[in-house]
C-alpha positions as CSV (number, residue, x, y, z in Angstrom):
1,M,-28.5,-6.7,5.3
2,T,-25.4,-8.7,5.9
3,L,-23.9,-9.9,2.6
4,S,-21.1,-12.6,2.6
5,L,-17.9,-11.6,1.1
6,T,-15.2,-14.2,0.8
7,V,-11.7,-14.3,-1.0
8,S,-10.8,-17.7,-2.1
9,D,-7.0,-18.9,-1.1
10,E,-6.2,-19.2,-4.7
11,V,-6.8,-15.6,-5.2
12,R,-4.7,-14.8,-2.0
13,A,-1.9,-16.8,-3.1
14,L,-1.9,-14.9,-6.2
15,A,-1.9,-11.4,-4.9
16,P,-0.9,-11.6,-1.3
17,G,-1.1,-7.7,-0.7
18,F,-4.6,-7.7,-2.0
19,T,-6.7,-5.9,0.7
20,H,-10.4,-4.5,0.3
21,V,-13.2,-2.4,2.0
22,A,-16.4,-3.3,1.8
23,I,-19.4,-0.6,2.4
24,E,-23.2,-2.1,2.8
25,A,-25.7,0.4,2.3
26,E,-29.7,0.4,2.8
27,G,-32.2,2.7,2.1
28,L,-30.3,4.4,-0.6
29,V,-31.6,6.8,-3.0
30,N,-30.6,6.8,-6.6
31,G,-31.7,8.5,-9.9
32,P,-30.1,10.6,-12.7
33,S,-26.9,12.4,-12.9
34,T,-27.2,15.8,-11.3
35,Q,-25.0,18.8,-11.1
36,E,-24.0,18.0,-7.8
37,S,-22.4,14.5,-8.9
38,S,-20.9,15.8,-12.0
39,A,-19.2,18.5,-10.1
40,L,-17.8,15.4,-8.1
41,L,-16.5,13.8,-11.2
42,D,-15.1,17.1,-12.3
43,D,-13.1,17.4,-9.1
44,A,-12.1,13.8,-9.0
45,A,-10.6,14.3,-12.5
46,R,-8.5,17.5,-11.2
47,R,-7.2,15.4,-8.1
48,L,-6.1,12.8,-10.6
49,A,-4.2,15.1,-12.6
50,L,-2.4,16.3,-9.7
51,R,-1.7,12.9,-8.3
52,L,-0.2,11.8,-11.4
53,D,1.6,15.1,-12.3
54,G,2.1,14.3,-15.9
55,R,2.5,10.7,-15.8
56,A,0.1,8.2,-17.8
57,P,-2.3,6.1,-15.2
58,H,-0.4,2.9,-15.8
59,E,2.7,4.7,-14.7
60,D,1.3,5.1,-11.1
61,P,2.8,2.1,-8.8
62,H,-0.6,1.1,-7.9
63,M,-1.9,0.7,-11.5
64,A,1.5,-1.0,-12.4
65,A,0.7,-3.4,-9.6
66,W,-2.8,-4.4,-11.0
67,R,-1.0,-4.7,-14.2
68,E,1.4,-7.4,-12.9
69,T,-1.4,-9.2,-11.3
70,Y,-3.8,-9.3,-14.4
71,T,-0.7,-10.5,-16.2
72,A,-0.3,-13.1,-13.6
73,F,-3.9,-14.7,-14.2
74,G,-3.5,-14.5,-17.9
75,S,-5.2,-11.3,-18.7
76,K,-3.3,-8.5,-21.1
77,P,-3.6,-5.4,-19.0
78,S,-3.2,-3.1,-22.1
79,R,-6.5,-4.5,-23.6
80,T,-8.4,-5.2,-20.6
81,R,-7.6,-2.5,-18.1
82,N,-8.5,-2.9,-14.2
83,S,-11.3,-0.4,-13.9
84,A,-9.5,2.4,-12.1
85,E,-6.9,2.8,-14.8
86,A,-10.0,2.5,-17.6
87,L,-11.7,5.5,-16.0
88,A,-8.1,7.4,-15.3
89,K,-7.5,7.2,-18.9
90,R,-11.2,8.7,-19.8
91,A,-10.6,11.5,-17.1
92,L,-7.5,12.6,-18.7
93,S,-8.9,12.2,-22.0
94,D,-11.3,14.7,-24.3
95,V,-14.2,12.3,-23.7
96,G,-14.1,12.6,-20.0
97,L,-15.7,10.7,-17.2
98,P,-19.4,9.2,-18.1
99,R,-22.2,10.2,-15.9
100,I,-24.1,7.2,-15.4
101,N,-26.5,7.6,-12.6
102,L,-26.1,9.3,-9.1
103,L,-24.8,6.3,-7.2
104,V,-22.3,5.2,-9.6
105,D,-21.0,8.7,-10.4
106,L,-20.2,8.7,-6.5
107,Y,-18.3,5.8,-6.5
108,N,-16.6,6.4,-10.1
109,A,-15.5,9.7,-8.4
110,I,-13.9,8.1,-5.3
111,S,-12.2,5.6,-7.9
112,V,-10.6,8.2,-10.1
113,A,-9.8,10.5,-7.1
114,H,-7.9,7.7,-5.4
115,L,-6.7,5.4,-8.3
116,I,-8.4,2.4,-6.8
117,P,-10.8,0.1,-8.4
118,V,-14.2,0.5,-7.1
119,G,-17.4,-1.4,-7.8
120,G,-21.2,-1.0,-6.6
121,E,-23.5,-3.9,-6.8
122,D,-27.4,-3.9,-6.0
123,A,-27.5,-6.3,-3.2
124,D,-31.1,-7.4,-3.7
125,R,-29.8,-8.8,-6.9
126,I,-27.2,-10.9,-5.4
127,Q,-27.9,-14.3,-5.0
128,G,-26.2,-15.8,-1.8
129,G,-22.7,-14.6,-1.0
130,M,-20.0,-13.0,-3.1
131,R,-17.1,-14.9,-3.8
132,L,-13.8,-13.7,-5.3
133,V,-12.3,-16.9,-7.2
134,R,-10.2,-18.1,-9.9
135,A,-12.6,-19.5,-12.4
136,T,-13.0,-22.9,-13.9
137,G,-14.3,-21.7,-17.2
138,D,-17.4,-23.1,-16.7
139,E,-19.2,-20.5,-15.0
140,D,-21.9,-18.2,-16.8
141,F,-21.2,-14.4,-17.2
142,V,-24.4,-12.8,-18.5
143,T,-23.9,-9.7,-20.6
144,V,-25.3,-7.7,-23.5
145,A,-24.0,-7.4,-27.0
146,G,-25.6,-5.7,-29.9
147,G,-28.4,-5.1,-27.6
148,E,-29.0,-8.7,-27.1
149,E,-28.6,-10.9,-24.0
150,V,-25.5,-13.3,-24.1
151,V,-23.9,-15.8,-22.2
152,E,-20.1,-15.7,-21.8
153,H,-17.6,-17.9,-19.9
154,P,-14.3,-16.7,-18.4
155,D,-11.2,-18.0,-19.0
156,A,-9.9,-20.8,-17.0
157,G,-7.8,-19.4,-14.0
158,E,-9.2,-15.8,-14.6
159,V,-10.1,-14.0,-11.3
160,V,-13.7,-13.1,-11.1
161,W,-16.2,-12.0,-8.5
162,R,-19.4,-14.7,-8.6
163,D,-22.6,-15.1,-6.6
164,E,-24.8,-18.6,-6.7
165,A,-26.1,-17.5,-10.1
166,G,-23.0,-16.8,-11.8
167,V,-20.3,-14.3,-12.6
168,T,-21.0,-10.8,-11.5
169,C,-17.6,-9.3,-12.7
170,R,-15.2,-10.7,-15.0
171,R,-11.2,-10.2,-14.7
172,W,-11.4,-9.4,-11.2
173,N,-12.7,-5.5,-11.9
174,W,-12.8,-5.1,-15.6
175,R,-16.2,-5.8,-16.6
176,Q,-19.2,-6.0,-14.3
177,G,-22.5,-8.0,-15.8
178,P,-25.9,-6.0,-16.1
179,R,-27.7,-8.4,-13.7
180,T,-26.3,-6.9,-10.3
181,R,-25.3,-3.2,-11.6
182,L,-26.8,-0.3,-9.7
183,T,-29.9,1.1,-11.4
184,E,-32.1,4.2,-10.5
185,Q,-34.4,1.4,-8.9
186,T,-31.8,0.2,-6.5
187,R,-32.3,0.9,-2.9
188,S,-29.7,-1.5,-1.0
189,G,-25.8,-1.8,-2.4
190,I,-22.5,-3.2,-1.7
191,F,-19.6,-1.3,-2.6
192,L,-16.2,-2.7,-3.1
193,L,-12.6,-0.9,-2.8
194,E,-10.0,-3.1,-3.9
195,S,-6.4,-2.4,-3.5
196,L,-2.9,-4.0,-3.9
197,A,0.5,-3.1,-2.3
198,P,2.1,-0.9,-2.5
199,M,-0.9,1.3,-1.9
200,P,-0.9,2.3,1.8
201,V,-3.5,0.8,3.8
202,A,-4.3,4.3,5.3
203,E,-5.6,5.6,2.0
204,V,-8.0,2.6,1.1
205,E,-9.7,3.5,4.3
206,Q,-9.8,7.1,3.5
207,A,-11.2,6.4,0.3
208,G,-13.8,4.0,2.0
209,A,-14.6,6.6,4.4
210,E,-15.0,9.4,1.6
211,L,-17.5,7.1,-0.1
212,A,-19.4,6.4,2.9
213,E,-19.7,10.2,3.6
214,L,-21.2,10.8,0.2
215,L,-23.7,8.0,0.2
216,E,-25.0,9.4,3.8
217,K,-25.3,12.8,2.4
218,F,-27.1,11.7,-0.8
219,S,-29.2,9.4,0.6
220,P,-30.1,11.0,4.0
221,G,-31.0,8.6,6.5
222,A,-29.7,5.3,4.7
223,R,-27.9,3.0,6.9
224,I,-24.4,2.4,5.9
225,T,-21.9,0.0,7.4
226,V,-18.1,0.1,6.6
227,H,-16.5,-3.5,7.1
228,A,-12.9,-3.5,8.0
229,L,-10.1,-4.4,5.7
230,E,-9.5,-8.1,5.1
């Protein structure tokens, strides 16, 4: 499995400090959340609290950079938070972090501990390559509302991840569509760790290495490939 990932020139111009680590994994084992994955989420919340030292998540320099970037492409960052800030807010609240399934728990734990947006996609459900682009506004984003499947369209200029079938994640890393999400039947996945300056490149690489180690631990025998920063 080698999945094509491209970042458009328009996105690079909007956010010149953007970098990402991509991890491809084959032979994954997924299932319900476990005591071990739950413990990883609890530990991530503790690491986050130490990192923030009493500050709100949006006061972290990396989260502030994401807010500026969201504003630059026309989104309101206090209403549609990037995935890392949204998870961090939950982690510090009485609600706590959600337990979704084993693989999602693993990447959510890394996201919270490092304050890095991390996403996971079922590689077998991706059609063609994945592209990070600024939307025209005509693309389809299939989601669920009120228990029914509905088709939305991103705003013109909005940054989205998409494949040949349509948008897989709106507002860069705000809301993932159900078509490509990791389920308990997922066996091949692509994981994306996304960062902006001023986050040090070394920290993004460390977060990627931690996630790769967790995937190997919980899916013994899986073939894990970590792609260098671009």
